[in-house]
N, C-alpha and C positions, 0 to 999 in steps of 0.2 A: 609411434608418431609423437613428436614433441609439439609443444604449444607454439606453433610457427607464427610469424607476423601476419600472414594471410588469415590464419584461423582466428587470431586475436582481433584483427580488424573486422572480420565477419561477426565475431561475437560482440564486439563493441556496438555494431549496428543493431544486432538483436537486442542488446541491453538498452540502447537508446529508444528503440521503437516500443518495447514492452514497458519501459519506465515512464515514457511521456504520454502514452495513450490513456484514455479514460479508464478508471477503475476505482475501487473503494478508497484507496489512499489518496488519489488525486482529487476525487470528489470531496473528501473531507478537508483536504488542504485548501481547496478553493473556498469552501464555506468558512474555514478558520481564518483565511486571509480577509474575507469580508467582515466577519464578526469580531476579530481580535487584532487584525493588522499583521504585517509581516514579522516584526521583531518578536512578538509573543508567540508566533507560529514556528519559530526556529527550532525549539526543542522537539516539536512534533516532526519536523523534517529530519532532524538528526536521528531521532528514534527510528524512523522508517528505514533509513540507510543502514544504521548499525544493526537493527533487528534483522533486516534482510540479509546482511552479510553473514550473521550467525546462522540464519536459516539455510542459506546456500551451503555453508560449510557443513552443517549437520546432515543435509541431504547427501552431500558428496561423501561424507564419512560413514554412511550406512543407514541413516534414518529412513531413506526411501525404500531400502531393502526390507526394513522392518515392516513398513506399511504394506509391501507386496506380500509378505509372509502372513500378516494379520490384517486383512482388509477392514475388519470391523473397527480397528483403531483409527484408521483414516476416515471412515464414515462418521464415527463419533466426533472427531476433530472438525469435520466439515459442518456438522449440525451445530456444534458449539459456536463455530465461527459465524454461522448464519444467524443464530440467536443474538450474538454480540453485535452483528451488523444492524439488526433490527433495533437494538437498543440505541446504537449510535445514530441511526436515522431519526429516532424519536427525539433524541437530544438536539440534533440539528434543527428539526422542524420547530422545536419550541425555544430556540435561541432568541434572546431579546434584541431590541433595537441597538444599533451601533452606538456605543458610548452611553448607554442607558444605565445609570447607577442603580436603578431598581432591580436590574438583573446582575448585580455585582457578584453573585455567587457563581455565575457562569464563567468557566475557565476553559482555555484551550486544552487539548489532549496533551498530557505530559510526555517527556522523553521515554520513560519506562512504559507508559501506556501504549505509545505508538510502536515501540520495539516489540512488546508482547503481542500486539495486534497482528504482526506479520505471521505469527504462528497459526492464526486462525483465519487468515486472509486467503480465500481460494485462488485469487489471481497470483499472489506471491508464491504459492506452492507450484502453480503451473510454470511460472517464470523460473523458479529454482530448479525444478526437475528438468525443464527444457535446457537450461544452461549446463547442467551436469551431464545429462545423457547425450547431448548433441555436440558440445564444444570442449569437453574435457578429455584429452588423450590419456590412454592407460599408462604409457611410459612416463614415469615420474608423477604418478597419479595424485598423490597427496599434496605435493608441491603445486601441481596445476589447479587443484581444487581451491587452494587458498588464493592463487593468482586470479582465478575466474571470479571468486567471491569478492575480492578487493576491487577488481576492475568494475564489476557490476555496481558495487556500492558507490564508487567514485563517479560513475556516469549517472547513477540514480539520484544523487543529491541535487545537482543543478536541475535535473528534469522535474523532480517533484517541487523544487523551489520555484520553478516557473509558474506552477499552478497557484502556489501561495501568493506570488507576486501579482498574478492576474486578479486574484480575489481582493488583494489590497487596493488595486487600482479601481475596483468596483465599489469600494467603501463610500465614496462621495456620491456615486449614483444612487446607492441604496440607503441613503440616510432617511428617506421617507419610510416610516415603519411598514406601510402597506406593501411597498415594493420589496422590502427586506423579507417580509413574511412570505411573499410569493417565491422569492429566491430560495429561502431556507426550506420551504416545503418542496420546491423543485429538486433541490439537492438531496433531500431525504427520499424523495420518490426515485431518484436515480440510484441511490444506494440499494433500495428495495428491489428495483429492476435488475440490479447486478446479480441478484440471487436466482434469476430466471433459469440459468442452466442447471443449477442444483435441484430446483423444483421440477423441472422437466425430466431430469434423470430419475427422480424419486417416483414418478408416475409411470415409468416404463419398466 
């Protein structure tokens, strides 16, 4: 089976829904838009899309099979990702007021940091494995993997950008330090809650 137009359209819908729904990336982008503005969040957005492209390609070219053969590696990666998410939640919770020079050391996540985060982001792995296992035909497999990864990245960028834009629109509303503090702690709490499936699985 070739990568038909129907299959590609079905995959595009899958990519849109999984990219635009809440998750660690979008939660962090919303917070970054509020705290740093849209322009300073662009490297974060590009890092997500490029890092995710590489992750999908890696899963398609056999990394998923390695994790199936050695489940302990996947388990270690998931817990490293969980620890990093808790660190990011702490950073968001303690972000300073918008435009506050006293918090000048606070910086948005870099391009490389955002790209690297995809490799420990549980939702990104689920999305990548779903894309490869469900939508990638075996005929012309390697070519199809690259096409699937590229289409995913192209759809992902404006989807995550929407969250950064929404955060930017909230900047004026959240200039009051008290409301900003409530918002940042709320975003941090959502990041921690996103670890719920991992914790639930650990106790079963």
